[in-house]
Structure formats: structure tokens, C-alpha cells
DRENGUGU-566950 format. One record per residue (C-alpha): z, y, x; residue in one letter; chain. Coordinates in steps of 0.001 Angstrom, whole numbers, plus 500000, padded with zeros to 6 digits. Layout:
+--------+--------+--------+---+---+
|     pz |     py |     px | r | c |
+--------+--------+--------+---+---+
|      Z |      Y |      X | A | A |
...
+--------+--------+--------+---+---+
END
This chain:
+--------+--------+--------+---+---+
|     pz |     py |     px | r | c |
+--------+--------+--------+---+---+
| 500030 | 499909 | 499876 | M | A |
| 499130 | 503146 | 501242 | T | A |
| 500542 | 506778 | 500018 | G | A |
| 501332 | 510395 | 500305 | H | A |
| 503576 | 513013 | 499743 | D | A |
| 504099 | 514756 | 496906 | G | A |
| 504870 | 512334 | 494262 | G | A |
| 501810 | 510879 | 493733 | A | A |
| 500828 | 507443 | 492394 | P | A |
| 500102 | 505072 | 495647 | A | A |
| 496669 | 503164 | 496384 | V | A |
| 496645 | 499348 | 497896 | Q | A |
| 493466 | 499587 | 499695 | V | A |
| 491175 | 496201 | 499553 | L | A |
| 488457 | 497397 | 501906 | Y | A |
| 487711 | 500661 | 503439 | E | A |
| 485236 | 502316 | 506371 | D | A |
| 483235 | 505358 | 507221 | N | A |
| 480556 | 504686 | 504067 | H | A |
| 483187 | 503156 | 501292 | L | A |
| 486505 | 502241 | 500037 | I | A |
| 487556 | 499457 | 497679 | A | A |
| 491052 | 500202 | 495238 | V | A |
| 493073 | 498406 | 492081 | V | A |
| 493209 | 500032 | 489784 | K | A |
| 496582 | 500098 | 487856 | P | A |
| 496335 | 498868 | 484130 | P | A |
| 496076 | 502345 | 482044 | G | A |
| 495228 | 504606 | 484464 | M | A |
| 491484 | 506250 | 483896 | L | A |
| 489104 | 505664 | 486093 | S | A |
| 488140 | 509570 | 485799 | Q | A |
| 489814 | 512578 | 484385 | A | A |
| 489113 | 513540 | 481106 | D | A |
| 490358 | 515691 | 478788 | E | A |
| 494206 | 514572 | 478316 | T | A |
| 494852 | 515444 | 482363 | G | A |
| 495959 | 511482 | 482699 | A | A |
| 495868 | 510519 | 486342 | P | A |
| 492629 | 508394 | 487328 | D | A |
| 492267 | 506475 | 489861 | I | A |
| 489358 | 508999 | 491255 | L | A |
| 491395 | 511748 | 491446 | T | A |
| 494801 | 509916 | 493322 | V | A |
| 491821 | 508504 | 495875 | V | A |
| 491001 | 511703 | 496899 | K | A |
| 494462 | 513095 | 497470 | A | A |
| 494934 | 509757 | 499762 | D | A |
| 491326 | 510326 | 501808 | L | A |
| 492422 | 514012 | 502150 | K | A |
| 496837 | 513417 | 502957 | A | A |
| 495715 | 510197 | 505122 | R | A |
| 492636 | 512080 | 507793 | Y | A |
| 494465 | 515080 | 506963 | N | A |
| 490525 | 516830 | 505941 | K | A |
| 490464 | 520171 | 504972 | P | A |
| 488852 | 521194 | 501740 | G | A |
| 487343 | 518811 | 499415 | N | A |
| 487425 | 515414 | 500085 | V | A |
| 483889 | 513462 | 498871 | F | A |
| 484337 | 510766 | 496362 | L | A |
| 481915 | 508608 | 494675 | G | A |
| 481973 | 507363 | 491316 | L | A |
| 479365 | 504344 | 490452 | V | A |
| 481566 | 501811 | 487760 | H | A |
| 484231 | 502219 | 485944 | R | A |
| 486388 | 499999 | 484177 | L | A |
| 488482 | 500524 | 480309 | D | A |
| 491460 | 502359 | 480723 | R | A |
| 493497 | 499004 | 479744 | P | A |
| 491862 | 497425 | 482324 | A | A |
| 493464 | 497461 | 486339 | G | A |
| 491437 | 495432 | 489281 | G | A |
| 488894 | 496596 | 491815 | A | A |
| 486390 | 499560 | 491720 | M | A |
| 484576 | 501091 | 494589 | L | A |
| 483969 | 504051 | 494951 | L | A |
| 482048 | 506007 | 497728 | A | A |
| 482424 | 508133 | 500772 | K | A |
| 479578 | 509199 | 501285 | T | A |
| 476449 | 510838 | 498633 | S | A |
| 474590 | 508302 | 500767 | K | A |
| 476105 | 505224 | 499618 | A | A |
| 476410 | 506416 | 496404 | A | A |
| 473193 | 506680 | 495875 | S | A |
| 472573 | 503525 | 496289 | R | A |
| 475146 | 501791 | 495109 | L | A |
| 474186 | 503502 | 491749 | S | A |
| 470872 | 502187 | 492536 | D | A |
| 472436 | 498735 | 492538 | A | A |
| 474230 | 499038 | 489322 | V | A |
| 471132 | 499921 | 487762 | R | A |
| 468777 | 496617 | 489409 | S | A |
| 471915 | 495098 | 488294 | R | A |
| 472403 | 493547 | 491468 | S | A |
| 476069 | 494314 | 491863 | F | A |
| 477933 | 491456 | 490911 | A | A |
| 481620 | 492278 | 488505 | K | A |
| 483378 | 488981 | 487858 | G | A |
| 487065 | 490047 | 485760 | Y | A |
| 489750 | 487112 | 484497 | I | A |
| 491005 | 487756 | 481309 | A | A |
| 492944 | 485985 | 478768 | C | A |
| 492689 | 485343 | 475349 | T | A |
| 493971 | 485217 | 472392 | E | A |
| 492625 | 481889 | 470963 | G | A |
| 490531 | 479451 | 472944 | V | A |
| 486798 | 480523 | 473007 | P | A |
| 484265 | 477255 | 472120 | S | A |
| 482257 | 476026 | 473305 | P | A |
| 484259 | 476592 | 476901 | R | A |
| 481753 | 477797 | 478621 | E | A |
| 478701 | 480352 | 477023 | A | A |
| 476962 | 483206 | 477962 | T | A |
| 477111 | 485904 | 475085 | L | A |
| 474365 | 488045 | 473855 | V | A |
| 475048 | 491110 | 471159 | H | A |
| 474488 | 494577 | 470364 | F | A |
| 477233 | 497285 | 470714 | L | A |
| 476897 | 500042 | 469580 | R | A |
| 479543 | 502909 | 470047 | K | A |
| 481125 | 505110 | 468342 | D | A |
| 482239 | 508377 | 470725 | A | A |
| 484660 | 509850 | 467577 | K | A |
| 486795 | 506698 | 467622 | T | A |
| 485638 | 506355 | 471163 | N | A |
| 485709 | 502068 | 469690 | T | A |
| 482725 | 499813 | 470101 | V | A |
| 480955 | 497635 | 467664 | T | A |
| 479500 | 493872 | 468176 | A | A |
| 476166 | 492959 | 466227 | H | A |
| 474150 | 490230 | 466828 | P | A |
| 470265 | 491456 | 466297 | K | A |
| 469026 | 494513 | 467519 | P | A |
| 470518 | 497977 | 465005 | V | A |
| 470018 | 501790 | 465406 | P | A |
| 471940 | 503132 | 468680 | D | A |
| 472713 | 499661 | 469749 | A | A |
| 472381 | 498287 | 473714 | K | A |
| 471893 | 494894 | 474406 | E | A |
| 475732 | 493131 | 476330 | A | A |
| 475032 | 489881 | 478188 | V | A |
| 478725 | 488461 | 479394 | L | A |
| 478891 | 484647 | 480356 | S | A |
| 482406 | 483285 | 480918 | Y | A |
| 483911 | 479795 | 481354 | R | A |
| 487461 | 479070 | 480552 | V | A |
| 489386 | 477676 | 483749 | V | A |
| 492636 | 477155 | 481407 | A | A |
| 494394 | 477156 | 478349 | E | A |
| 498258 | 477003 | 476813 | A | A |
| 500030 | 477643 | 473892 | E | A |
| 496883 | 479721 | 472286 | G | A |
| 495713 | 481073 | 474490 | R | A |
| 493422 | 480511 | 477521 | A | A |
| 492510 | 482087 | 480923 | L | A |
| 488338 | 482505 | 481263 | V | A |
| 486428 | 483730 | 484269 | A | A |
| 484062 | 486242 | 483287 | V | A |
| 480825 | 487188 | 484350 | R | A |
| 478867 | 490591 | 483802 | L | A |
| 475952 | 491028 | 483676 | H | A |
| 475298 | 494234 | 481518 | T | A |
| 477754 | 496553 | 481790 | G | A |
| 478334 | 498591 | 478523 | R | A |
| 481641 | 501082 | 477663 | P | A |
| 484862 | 497498 | 476358 | H | A |
| 481630 | 495352 | 476146 | Q | A |
| 484125 | 492417 | 477813 | I | A |
| 487254 | 492984 | 474648 | R | A |
| 484590 | 493781 | 472405 | V | A |
| 481999 | 490519 | 473172 | Q | A |
| 485715 | 488036 | 473059 | M | A |
| 486865 | 489627 | 470032 | A | A |
| 483836 | 488862 | 467915 | A | A |
| 483842 | 485501 | 468660 | I | A |
| 486908 | 485009 | 467639 | G | A |
| 488821 | 485797 | 470988 | C | A |
| 490483 | 488668 | 471336 | P | A |
| 491760 | 489542 | 475017 | L | A |
| 495871 | 489508 | 474423 | A | A |
| 497231 | 492810 | 473886 | G | A |
| 494026 | 494409 | 472474 | D | A |
| 494915 | 495455 | 469386 | R | A |
| 492121 | 497948 | 468989 | K | A |
| 490050 | 494499 | 468963 | Y | A |
| 492344 | 492555 | 466915 | G | A |
| 495237 | 490981 | 469588 | A | A |
| 497977 | 491021 | 467253 | G | A |
| 501813 | 491986 | 468060 | E | A |
| 503920 | 490557 | 471293 | G | A |
| 502666 | 491328 | 474139 | V | A |
| 504304 | 494196 | 475504 | R | A |
| 502551 | 497736 | 475938 | S | A |
| 501398 | 497723 | 479648 | H | A |
| 499982 | 495085 | 479283 | D | A |
| 497219 | 496506 | 476348 | T | A |
| 494113 | 494572 | 477206 | A | A |
| 494562 | 491521 | 479598 | A | A |
| 491736 | 492347 | 481438 | L | A |
| 491146 | 492585 | 485312 | W | A |
| 487871 | 493076 | 487546 | S | A |
| 488313 | 489970 | 490458 | A | A |
| 485064 | 490739 | 492096 | Y | A |
| 483031 | 493058 | 493551 | I | A |
| 479095 | 491397 | 494971 | G | A |
| 476784 | 494426 | 496204 | V | A |
| 474294 | 494636 | 499925 | A | A |
| 476667 | 497301 | 502079 | H | A |
| 474606 | 500560 | 501498 | P | A |
| 474488 | 500908 | 505009 | V | A |
| 474319 | 497886 | 506653 | T | A |
| 472525 | 496034 | 503670 | K | A |
| 475152 | 492379 | 504963 | E | A |
| 476743 | 490690 | 501347 | W | A |
| 480188 | 492442 | 500983 | L | A |
| 482527 | 490591 | 498449 | E | A |
| 486021 | 492304 | 497042 | I | A |
| 488651 | 490468 | 495134 | R | A |
| 492057 | 491122 | 493599 | S | A |
| 494207 | 489038 | 491956 | L | A |
| 496548 | 490674 | 488946 | P | A |
| 499810 | 490695 | 489682 | P | A |
| 501719 | 487144 | 487926 | R | A |
| 503850 | 489039 | 485730 | E | A |
| 503289 | 490265 | 481652 | G | A |
| 500639 | 487876 | 480302 | V | A |
| 498916 | 486950 | 484191 | W | A |
| 502863 | 485411 | 484418 | A | A |
| 502781 | 481967 | 482829 | S | A |
| 499130 | 480417 | 484762 | W | A |
| 499531 | 478430 | 487164 | P | A |
| 498043 | 478291 | 490695 | D | A |
| 495457 | 476165 | 490088 | S | A |
| 494201 | 478317 | 487244 | A | A |
| 494098 | 480976 | 489456 | W | A |
| 492332 | 478805 | 492047 | S | A |
| 489822 | 478222 | 488961 | L | A |
| 489167 | 481210 | 487860 | A | A |
| 488407 | 482572 | 491574 | E | A |
| 486077 | 480189 | 492844 | G | A |
| 484196 | 481081 | 489481 | S | A |
| 483458 | 484498 | 491781 | F | A |
| 480465 | 483652 | 494823 | T | A |
| 477330 | 485021 | 495822 | A | A |
| 475262 | 482831 | 494320 | E | A |
| 477349 | 482428 | 491146 | G | A |
| 477950 | 486119 | 489971 | T | A |
| 475142 | 488901 | 489224 | D | A |
| 475267 | 492191 | 487939 | G | A |
+--------+--------+--------+---+---+
END
């Protein structure tokens, strides 16, 4: 963990070089500042870099992908405009691999499948609806999932994103009757502490390094607390093993 004076949240760095920094976004933190003024990971990491490297003036940091506010886990940020541009191109061309671990209420059936929905966002309510066929203003959303463990009516699920839509995993899993634990916005029940809302963790990022072109893999697992506490080591090994350079795509 690294941090700096002034009471700002500490930053957990997963990887860093002159071009990139990968960090853990805590659940409940925004990816980018909004009108609420709540803490956001982009501002927190900028402040951390400024303090650690004694940088005068503004620090450049490019946001190339986002995590929903309730989700936690790995985020990759660009430290140069060149890296930001190239990573953004990778996201658009779907060569930016994203793997997530989710805990669902209910056990998805079949245990392994690819889901295709058309998602439409209502900006006024900040909610997304899933449709089986194209509808006006909806965008295609595709993910693959695999159940790696189940217990007491819940499942630990490895998810590979093939598109990056707002609330995508939360909405698509809810659409098959398995909302994420604690995600009351999309149909989960009571009984999960508020800080656990939406049991979703960014566990894997794979992308060609924007400068060296070498394949870069970033991995992160959630802390063993809340809905994540009861799963055995074998389940986490299976979940992690679901994400490889060959087996994941953006």
C-alpha cells in the first residue's frame, strides 16, 4: 500500500512503470469525479503520484476504462497521453481483455454460457434494462460466464466481458435470474451489508503494453470479507485459472 499526507485514501498499486499504473479501486469509489464530489480513483491516484514523485503542477493520468461504483478491483490507468491513446484503441478494438469474479444470488444454469442482450440505459434513473432482441437506443452486450463454485444458493462465477457496457455484468446476470449478491438496484434481496453492494470484482486485465508491445497481465482478488469470505481456496484457484491470455478477450 502506498499513500500520502492529507488523509486521502491509500492506493494499492498492482503494477507501475513509466507509462502505466494499475491499481485496486475500492468498492463504492467512483472511477472518475462527478457532481457528488465523492472520492474517485482517478483523483486519488493523481494525488498519490504527485506526492510520491514530488511532481510540480498537474499530473497527467488517463482513464481508459471504468468500473461501476459498487464494483472493486483492478483498473489500468495511463501515465502518458501516448499510452492513453493506445490503450483506448485497444479497448475499442476489443483487444483489452477483462475478467471479473462475481457472487450471484442463485446458481446460473447452464453452468457455463455466453449471454447476448441488448442494453438500454435510462440516464435519468441511472439504470439499464436488458432486452433479448434489438430495441431503439440499445447496444449489444456480450459476456461469457462459468460457475466455479456454489454454496447455500449462491455461486462464485468467473465472467469474461466481450463488450464494455454500463452495468453490463450486473444487468445480464440479473436477466437470467441471478442478480449479484447485494445489488438491490438489479433485484438482489436484503441481507448483505451495504458496503458489499454488487459483489463484483475486476480480477484480470490483459493487454499489449502500449510501448513495449509485450503482453501485460494484471490480476487482483477481492479481500476475504463479506460475501467473499466463505469461498474455499479451491474456488479462488478455479476462478483465477479462468483468465488467461488465450482464454480471455475484451
